C-alpha positions as CSV (number, residue, x, y, z in Angstrom):
1,M,-15.7,8.7,-13.7
2,A,-13.5,5.9,-13.7
3,A,-10.7,5.7,-11.1
4,R,-6.9,5.9,-12.3
5,V,-4.9,2.8,-12.3
6,R,-1.6,2.7,-10.9
7,A,1.0,0.0,-10.6
8,V,1.6,-1.4,-7.1
9,V,5.4,-1.5,-6.3
10,W,7.1,-3.0,-3.2
11,S,10.3,-1.8,-2.0
12,D,13.3,-4.3,-0.9
13,A,12.7,-3.0,2.6
14,A,9.0,-3.4,2.7
15,R,9.1,-6.5,0.7
16,N,12.0,-7.9,3.4
17,A,9.7,-6.6,6.4
18,L,6.7,-8.5,5.4
19,D,9.4,-11.7,4.8
20,E,10.3,-11.2,8.3
21,V,6.7,-10.8,9.9
22,I,5.8,-13.6,7.5
23,E,8.4,-16.1,9.0
24,Y,7.8,-14.5,12.7
25,I,4.0,-15.5,12.8
26,A,4.7,-19.4,10.9
27,K,7.0,-20.1,13.8
28,D,3.3,-20.8,16.1
29,S,1.0,-20.9,13.1
30,R,1.2,-21.0,9.3
31,P,-2.4,-20.5,8.9
32,A,-2.4,-17.4,10.6
33,A,0.7,-16.4,8.6
34,M,-0.5,-17.3,5.3
35,R,-3.4,-14.7,6.1
36,V,-1.5,-12.2,7.0
37,L,0.4,-12.4,4.0
38,D,-2.6,-13.0,2.2
39,A,-4.3,-9.5,3.5
40,A,-1.0,-7.4,2.9
41,L,-1.1,-8.4,-0.8
42,D,-4.5,-7.5,-1.3
43,A,-4.2,-4.4,0.9
44,A,-1.4,-3.4,-2.0
45,Q,-3.4,-4.5,-4.6
46,R,-6.5,-2.6,-3.9
47,L,-4.0,0.8,-3.7
48,A,-3.8,0.8,-7.2
49,A,-7.5,2.0,-7.5
50,F,-7.7,4.9,-5.1
51,P,-4.9,5.0,-3.0
52,E,-5.4,8.7,-2.0
53,R,-8.9,7.1,0.5
54,A,-6.2,6.2,2.7
55,R,-5.0,8.1,5.9
56,V,-1.8,10.1,5.7
57,V,1.0,9.0,8.1
58,P,0.4,11.2,10.8
59,E,3.7,10.9,11.9
60,V,5.7,12.2,8.6
61,N,2.7,14.6,7.3
62,Q,3.1,14.3,3.5
63,E,-0.1,14.0,1.5
64,A,2.0,12.0,-0.5
65,I,2.6,9.1,1.9
66,R,0.0,6.9,3.3
67,E,-1.0,3.9,5.4
68,V,-3.8,1.2,6.1
69,F,-3.9,-1.2,8.7
70,V,-3.7,-5.4,7.8
71,F,-4.7,-6.7,10.9
72,R,-1.9,-5.1,13.7
73,H,0.6,-4.0,10.9
74,R,0.9,-0.8,9.0
75,L,1.2,-1.3,5.3
76,M,3.1,2.1,4.6
77,Y,2.7,3.6,0.9
78,R,3.7,6.8,-1.3
79,V,1.3,7.6,-3.6
80,E,3.5,8.8,-7.5
81,S,1.9,9.7,-10.5
82,T,1.7,6.4,-11.9
83,R,2.8,4.5,-9.4
84,V,2.3,3.2,-5.9
85,V,5.5,2.2,-3.9
86,V,5.0,0.3,-0.8
87,V,7.8,1.3,1.6
88,A,7.2,-0.1,4.5
89,F,5.3,-2.7,6.7
90,L,5.7,-2.6,10.5
91,H,4.0,-3.6,13.5
92,G,1.2,-0.9,14.9
93,A,3.0,-1.0,18.3
94,R,6.5,-0.1,17.4
95,D,7.8,3.0,17.8
96,F,8.0,4.9,15.1
97,A,10.4,7.4,16.0
98,L,12.8,4.5,16.9
99,W,11.8,2.4,13.5
100,R,12.1,5.7,11.5
101,D,16.2,6.4,12.8
102,D,16.8,2.7,12.0
103,H,15.7,3.1,8.5
104,D,16.2,5.1,5.7
105,V,13.9,8.0,5.7
106,E,14.1,9.2,1.9
107,Q,12.3,5.7,1.2
108,L,9.1,7.8,2.6
């Protein structure tokens, strides 16, 4: 059976977070920043075919909210019927509870 392909879209918050990460890394190494950018975009695009195979975000514990790791970063997304929405991109060492307090939880 062929996988159902969904559109992959980035929320403004996730896109801005990715931009900030890339800018920060580029201060030390432009090639490293490009590797992270390429890996993040590739990981997101691969979600189009099989978004359910990644793990559920444990702090949220909702079946539709999942994540994949891109190097040390968490790419979090929401699975919808016709699309996958990337909702967050944050460093894995960040305290998720503090991050969640600072962000619109409804986006998840």
